C-alpha positions as CSV (number, residue, x, y, z in Angstrom):
1,M,-9.9,-8.0,40.1
2,K,-7.8,-6.4,43.2
3,F,-4.7,-7.5,41.7
4,F,-5.8,-5.5,38.2
5,L,-6.6,-2.4,40.5
6,L,-3.7,-2.7,42.3
7,I,-1.7,-2.5,38.9
8,I,-3.5,0.1,37.8
9,K,-3.1,2.5,40.8
10,N,0.6,1.4,40.8
11,L,0.6,2.7,37.4
12,G,-0.6,5.9,38.7
13,R,1.6,7.1,41.2
14,N,4.3,8.6,38.7
15,K,2.1,9.6,35.8
16,L,4.6,11.3,34.4
17,R,7.0,8.7,33.9
18,T,4.0,6.3,32.9
19,A,2.9,8.7,30.0
20,L,6.4,9.0,28.6
21,T,6.7,5.5,29.0
22,C,3.7,4.8,27.1
23,L,4.6,7.6,24.3
24,A,7.8,6.0,23.6
25,V,6.3,2.5,23.3
26,M,3.7,4.0,20.9
27,V,6.1,6.0,18.8
28,L,8.2,2.2,18.6
29,V,5.2,0.2,17.9
30,L,3.9,2.9,15.3
31,V,7.6,1.9,13.6
32,V,7.0,-1.8,13.9
33,T,3.4,-1.6,12.5
34,M,4.3,0.2,9.4
35,I,6.6,-2.2,8.3
36,W,4.6,-5.1,9.3
37,T,1.8,-3.4,6.8
38,V,3.8,-3.0,4.1
39,V,5.3,-6.6,4.5
40,F,2.0,-8.2,4.5
41,F,0.9,-6.6,1.6
42,L,3.4,-7.4,-0.3
43,E,2.9,-11.0,0.6
44,N,-0.7,-11.4,0.3
45,F,0.1,-9.1,-2.8
46,T,2.3,-12.0,-4.4
47,K,-0.2,-14.4,-3.2
48,E,-2.9,-12.9,-5.0
49,K,-0.9,-12.8,-7.8
50,S,0.4,-15.8,-8.2
51,G,-3.3,-17.6,-9.4
52,N,-3.8,-14.1,-11.8
53,L,-4.4,-15.1,-15.4
54,K,-3.5,-11.7,-17.1
55,A,-0.6,-11.3,-18.5
56,I,1.3,-7.8,-19.6
57,V,2.9,-7.3,-22.7
58,T,5.7,-4.1,-23.3
59,D,9.2,-3.5,-25.2
60,R,11.3,-6.5,-24.5
61,Y,14.4,-4.2,-24.1
62,D,12.8,-1.4,-22.3
63,F,10.2,-1.6,-19.6
64,Q,9.4,2.0,-20.2
65,G,9.1,2.1,-23.7
66,Q,6.0,2.0,-25.9
67,M,4.5,0.1,-28.5
68,P,2.8,1.1,-32.0
69,L,-0.6,1.4,-31.9
70,S,-1.1,-1.1,-34.9
71,Y,-0.2,-4.1,-32.1
72,A,-3.3,-3.6,-30.5
73,G,-5.3,-5.6,-33.2
74,P,-3.0,-9.0,-32.9
75,L,-2.7,-8.4,-29.3
76,S,-6.2,-8.5,-28.6
77,Q,-6.2,-12.1,-30.4
78,G,-3.3,-13.4,-28.3
79,A,-1.2,-13.4,-32.0
80,A,-3.7,-16.4,-32.9
81,R,-2.4,-17.2,-36.5
82,K,-3.0,-20.8,-37.0
83,P,-5.5,-23.5,-36.1
84,G,-5.5,-24.6,-32.9
85,D,-4.0,-20.8,-31.3
86,K,-5.7,-19.8,-28.0
87,M,-7.8,-16.6,-27.8
88,P,-7.2,-14.0,-24.7
89,S,-10.8,-13.9,-22.8
90,D,-10.2,-10.4,-22.4
91,S,-7.7,-7.7,-23.2
92,M,-6.9,-4.1,-22.5
93,A,-4.3,-1.4,-24.0
94,W,-2.8,1.2,-21.3
95,Q,-1.9,4.8,-22.8
96,F,-0.1,7.2,-20.3
97,Y,-0.8,10.9,-21.1
98,L,1.1,13.0,-18.6
99,G,0.6,16.6,-18.4
100,T,0.5,20.2,-16.9
101,L,-2.5,23.0,-15.7
102,D,0.6,25.7,-16.1
103,P,3.6,24.7,-18.9
104,K,5.5,27.4,-17.1
105,K,5.6,26.8,-14.3
106,Q,5.4,22.7,-13.5
107,T,4.8,21.6,-10.2
108,R,3.5,18.6,-8.8
109,E,0.1,20.1,-7.7
110,N,-1.3,20.8,-11.1
111,L,0.5,17.9,-12.8
112,V,-2.2,15.5,-14.0
113,I,-1.4,11.9,-15.1
114,M,-4.2,10.0,-16.8
115,V,-4.4,6.4,-18.7
116,G,-6.2,6.5,-21.9
117,I,-8.6,2.7,-22.2
118,D,-12.0,1.5,-23.1
119,A,-13.9,3.3,-20.8
120,Y,-15.8,-0.5,-20.6
121,Q,-12.7,-2.2,-19.3
122,L,-13.1,-0.4,-15.7
123,P,-14.5,-2.9,-12.9
124,T,-18.3,-1.7,-13.0
125,K,-21.0,-2.0,-9.8
126,V,-24.9,-1.4,-9.9
127,G,-25.6,-0.8,-6.4
128,K,-23.9,-3.2,-4.4
129,T,-23.6,-5.6,-7.0
130,V,-20.6,-5.9,-9.4
131,T,-21.5,-6.2,-12.8
132,H,-18.1,-6.4,-14.3
133,K,-15.0,-7.1,-13.2
134,G,-13.4,-5.7,-15.6
135,M,-9.4,-5.7,-16.2
136,F,-8.1,-3.9,-13.1
137,D,-7.5,-6.0,-10.0
138,D,-6.5,-2.9,-7.6
139,L,-9.8,-0.5,-8.6
140,D,-12.9,-0.7,-6.4
141,P,-15.9,-0.9,-8.5
142,I,-17.3,2.2,-10.3
143,D,-21.0,3.0,-10.6
144,K,-22.5,1.8,-13.9
145,E,-23.8,5.1,-14.4
146,T,-20.5,6.6,-13.9
147,V,-18.7,4.5,-16.4
148,D,-21.5,4.7,-19.3
149,K,-21.0,8.9,-18.8
150,L,-17.2,8.7,-19.2
151,A,-18.0,6.3,-22.1
152,Q,-20.6,9.1,-23.6
153,T,-18.3,12.0,-23.0
154,T,-15.4,12.1,-25.5
155,K,-13.3,14.4,-23.0
156,G,-14.7,13.0,-20.2
157,C,-12.0,11.9,-17.1
158,L,-12.5,10.1,-14.0
159,L,-9.7,11.7,-11.2
160,G,-9.0,10.3,-7.7
161,P,-9.8,12.2,-4.7
162,K,-5.8,13.1,-3.9
163,R,-5.3,14.4,-7.3
164,L,-8.9,16.1,-7.6
165,K,-7.6,17.9,-4.4
166,A,-4.0,18.9,-5.2
167,L,-5.7,20.3,-8.6
168,N,-8.6,22.3,-6.7
169,K,-11.2,20.8,-9.3
170,R,-14.3,18.9,-8.7
171,V,-17.1,16.6,-10.8
172,G,-18.2,18.6,-13.5
173,D,-15.3,21.0,-13.7
174,R,-13.4,21.5,-17.1
175,F,-9.8,22.2,-17.2
176,T,-7.3,22.7,-20.2
177,V,-3.8,20.1,-19.8
178,S,-0.4,20.5,-21.8
179,G,1.2,17.3,-23.0
180,V,4.0,16.7,-21.4
181,Q,4.8,13.0,-22.7
182,P,3.3,13.1,-25.5
183,A,4.8,16.4,-25.7
184,G,2.7,18.9,-27.4
185,I,-0.7,17.5,-26.9
186,E,-3.1,19.9,-25.5
187,L,-6.4,18.4,-24.3
188,E,-9.6,19.8,-23.1
189,F,-11.1,17.4,-20.3
190,E,-14.4,17.5,-18.1
191,V,-14.6,15.6,-14.8
192,V,-17.5,13.3,-15.2
193,G,-16.4,11.4,-11.4
194,E,-14.4,10.3,-8.9
195,L,-12.0,7.3,-8.7
196,P,-12.5,5.7,-5.5
197,M,-10.0,5.8,-3.1
198,G,-6.8,3.4,-2.9
199,R,-3.7,3.3,-5.2
200,W,-5.7,5.3,-8.1
201,A,-6.3,8.1,-5.7
202,E,-3.3,10.2,-7.3
203,N,-4.0,9.4,-11.1
204,G,-6.9,9.9,-13.5
205,I,-8.8,7.6,-16.4
206,M,-9.8,8.7,-19.9
207,N,-11.1,7.9,-23.2
208,A,-8.1,6.4,-25.4
209,P,-10.0,7.2,-28.7
210,Y,-9.9,10.7,-27.5
211,L,-6.3,10.9,-27.1
212,N,-5.3,9.0,-30.2
213,A,-7.9,11.5,-32.0
214,S,-5.9,14.4,-30.7
215,I,-2.2,12.6,-31.7
216,D,-3.8,12.0,-35.0
217,A,-4.9,15.7,-35.7
218,F,-1.4,17.0,-34.3
219,C,0.4,14.8,-37.1
220,K,-1.5,16.3,-39.7
221,E,0.1,19.7,-38.6
222,H,2.9,18.6,-38.2
223,P,4.1,15.8,-40.5
224,S,7.4,15.3,-39.6
225,S,6.3,14.2,-36.1
226,K,3.7,11.7,-37.4
227,P,6.1,8.2,-37.5
228,V,7.5,9.1,-34.0
229,F,4.0,9.2,-32.4
230,D,2.9,6.0,-34.3
231,E,5.2,4.1,-33.2
232,R,4.9,5.7,-29.3
233,R,1.4,5.1,-29.1
234,I,0.4,1.8,-26.1
235,N,2.6,1.5,-23.2
236,M,1.4,-1.3,-21.5
237,F,-0.9,-4.1,-23.3
238,W,-2.8,-6.8,-21.0
239,V,-4.1,-9.9,-21.7
240,E,-5.8,-12.5,-19.8
241,G,-6.4,-16.3,-20.2
242,G,-9.7,-18.0,-19.6
243,N,-8.0,-21.0,-18.2
244,A,-4.2,-22.1,-16.8
245,D,-3.8,-23.9,-20.2
246,D,-4.9,-21.5,-22.4
247,F,-3.3,-18.7,-20.4
248,R,0.4,-20.4,-21.1
249,K,-0.3,-21.0,-24.8
250,I,-1.1,-17.1,-25.1
251,V,2.2,-15.9,-23.6
252,E,4.2,-18.7,-26.0
253,Q,2.5,-17.2,-28.7
254,I,2.5,-13.6,-28.5
255,N,6.3,-14.3,-27.1
256,T,7.1,-16.1,-30.8
257,A,5.1,-14.0,-33.1
258,P,7.1,-12.3,-36.0
259,M,5.0,-10.0,-36.2
260,F,6.0,-8.2,-33.2
261,S,9.7,-7.3,-34.6
262,T,9.8,-3.4,-34.2
263,P,10.1,-2.8,-31.4
264,A,10.2,-6.6,-30.3
265,V,7.4,-7.1,-27.4
266,K,7.5,-9.4,-24.2
267,C,4.8,-11.0,-22.9
268,E,4.7,-12.4,-19.0
269,P,2.6,-13.1,-16.4
270,F,1.4,-10.5,-14.1
271,A,3.0,-13.0,-11.1
272,S,6.2,-13.1,-12.7
273,L,6.8,-9.4,-13.3
274,V,5.6,-8.6,-9.3
275,A,8.1,-11.4,-8.2
276,N,11.3,-9.6,-10.5
277,Y,10.3,-6.4,-8.9
278,L,10.1,-7.7,-5.5
279,D,13.3,-9.1,-6.3
280,S,14.6,-5.7,-6.6
281,W,13.2,-4.6,-3.1
282,S,14.3,-8.2,-1.5
283,G,17.4,-6.5,0.1
284,F,15.5,-3.4,1.8
285,I,12.5,-5.8,2.7
286,W,15.2,-8.1,4.8
287,F,16.9,-5.4,6.1
288,L,13.1,-4.4,7.4
289,E,12.1,-7.3,8.7
290,W,15.2,-8.8,10.1
291,V,17.3,-5.7,11.4
292,L,14.8,-2.5,11.7
293,V,11.8,-4.7,13.1
294,P,14.3,-6.6,15.9
295,G,16.2,-3.5,16.3
296,S,13.1,-1.4,17.3
297,M,11.5,-4.2,19.7
298,F,14.7,-4.7,21.6
299,S,14.6,-0.8,22.4
300,M,10.8,-1.0,23.8
301,M,12.3,-3.8,25.8
302,L,15.4,-2.0,27.3
303,L,12.4,1.1,27.7
304,I,10.5,-0.7,29.7
305,A,12.8,-2.8,31.9
306,N,14.3,0.5,33.0
307,A,10.8,1.9,33.7
308,I,9.9,-1.2,35.3
309,S,13.3,-0.8,37.4
310,L,12.8,2.5,38.4
311,N,9.1,1.7,39.8
312,V,10.3,-1.7,41.6
313,R,13.5,0.2,43.7
314,E,11.4,3.1,44.4
315,R,8.8,0.7,46.3
316,I,11.4,-2.0,47.7
317,G,10.1,-1.4,51.0
318,E,6.6,-1.7,50.0
319,L,6.9,-5.0,48.2
320,A,8.8,-6.0,51.7
321,I,5.6,-4.7,53.7
322,L,3.5,-6.8,51.1
323,K,5.5,-10.1,51.6
324,V,5.7,-9.7,55.3
325,I,1.7,-9.5,55.3
326,G,1.1,-12.4,53.5
327,F,2.3,-11.7,49.7
328,R,3.7,-14.7,48.1
329,P,6.6,-14.4,45.5
330,G,4.1,-15.4,42.6
331,H,2.0,-12.4,43.9
332,L,5.0,-9.6,43.6
333,L,6.1,-11.7,40.4
334,A,2.3,-11.1,38.8
335,V,1.8,-7.4,40.0
336,V,4.9,-6.4,38.5
337,L,4.5,-8.1,34.7
338,G,0.8,-6.8,35.0
339,E,2.0,-3.5,35.4
340,A,4.3,-3.8,32.7
341,F,2.0,-6.5,30.4
342,V,-0.9,-3.6,31.0
343,L,1.7,-0.3,29.9
344,G,2.7,-2.8,26.8
345,T,-0.6,-3.5,25.6
346,S,-2.5,-0.6,25.9
347,S,0.2,1.5,24.1
348,G,0.5,-1.3,21.5
349,L,-3.1,-1.2,20.7
350,V,-3.6,2.8,20.6
351,A,-0.6,3.1,18.6
352,G,-2.0,0.4,16.0
353,A,-5.7,1.7,16.1
354,L,-3.9,5.0,15.4
355,V,-1.9,4.1,12.4
356,Y,-5.0,2.4,10.9
357,W,-7.5,5.0,11.1
358,I,-4.7,7.5,10.1
359,A,-3.0,6.1,7.4
360,N,-6.1,4.8,5.9
361,A,-9.0,7.7,6.6
362,F,-6.4,10.6,5.6
363,V,-3.5,9.2,3.0
364,G,-4.9,6.3,1.8
365,G,-2.4,4.0,3.3
366,I,1.5,3.7,3.9
367,T,4.0,5.6,1.3
368,L,7.8,4.4,1.2
369,G,9.6,6.4,-1.2
370,G,7.2,7.6,-3.8
371,S,5.2,4.5,-4.1
372,E,1.7,3.7,-4.4
373,P,0.0,3.6,-1.3
374,F,0.1,0.4,1.4
375,P,-3.5,0.0,3.3
376,V,-3.5,-0.5,6.9
377,P,-4.9,-3.6,7.8
378,W,-7.6,-3.8,10.5
379,E,-5.1,-6.4,12.3
380,A,-2.6,-3.6,12.9
381,T,-4.5,-3.1,15.9
382,L,-3.4,-6.6,17.0
383,W,0.0,-6.5,15.7
384,G,0.5,-3.4,18.1
385,A,-1.2,-4.6,21.3
386,A,0.9,-8.2,20.4
387,T,4.0,-6.5,20.0
388,G,3.7,-4.0,23.3
389,G,2.5,-6.8,25.3
390,A,5.0,-9.3,24.4
391,T,8.4,-7.0,24.7
392,A,6.6,-5.5,28.0
393,L,6.9,-8.8,28.9
394,I,10.5,-9.8,28.6
395,G,11.4,-6.3,29.2
396,S,10.1,-6.7,32.7
397,A,11.3,-10.5,33.7
398,L,14.2,-8.9,35.1
399,P,12.8,-6.1,37.3
400,A,9.8,-8.8,38.2
401,W,12.3,-10.9,39.7
402,T,14.0,-8.6,41.7
403,A,10.2,-8.0,43.1
404,R,9.6,-11.4,44.0
405,S,13.2,-12.2,45.2
406,V,13.0,-9.0,48.0
407,R,13.9,-9.8,51.7
408,P,11.9,-7.9,54.1
409,A,14.8,-8.5,56.6
410,E,17.6,-7.2,54.8
411,V,15.6,-3.5,53.3
412,F,14.3,-3.5,57.1
413,A,17.8,-3.9,58.3
414,R,18.6,-0.8,55.9
415,V,16.0,1.1,56.7
416,G,16.9,0.9,60.4
């Protein structure tokens, strides 16, 4: 206990230097913690999806391409066409609708991105009990009352909290959206509920039948646009297998089905899609893990080594006196290492806690280059403390050894 009090007293002697060192360590720990958060999330996400029995169907040659609405029926059956073929345990079509509240002045703030689906495909709960898992892996369950209201309100929609704030809307408000894609489709919406905070915080959910009915009405008024709209309705289609064998069979059935030829489709496990996406980022992730993180940690070591070295040089006479009155070399080593460890660990712990609190409470996670937010795990506080403490111990090793090796006779001779 006396050692600890001595360490705290020594750190408080030069408050400005200690404070500046703490702030610098916190900044570097913030960088390292944010990087580890992204890497941690991507690794966990890949592990989770490796056992996922969901597959995604898209245009074979253009991932952003669209498929005819007529594909929905056969896809929901897994393209089963002969005895012995397997049927999906569940399926879901996604139809994207992009619009703006002000077509004359399109800004990010008035942008509206909706996904048209069957409302009953949403994950549902009653109280805290999940009653339907739905087809959304990255969306927290929504109250059944809200899901029922969406399904029963033709023009109803659910919006994420960030999008509601950007649009200056709240539950119960009505608004009109001018379509950007599909162009010319103007829709009216009523906000019947709010989506949970997370990866859907900026987007919305709407009823697919309302979107299709509006497109059909537009085509009646503009017959020349009908062929284009008929071929461009479904952006993505999801199918889920009951077990691994059935799942593989369903994927094969869809990929070999002759009915999906114009346009041709590609069905692949969602895990493969995730892996392919991460492959495109592999170089960037490698740079983060093996260049930026080590560089930040090395900078922390130099920073702490410099601060502790200044402290040791300023207190060289005091250290000599401590040795004369009975402090052993190991005691001096422990005091200097303890100062560095307390400084680094406390700074890292505060930095990790700030990342966790600020990122999750205010922005829903860490965002890189317009990506969906990566939620910060609670382990970030431990990462911060461990990073700060470890780099502090390594960085203070040389100054601590200098303190341990001080020779009172030489110090007093210089003073004399």
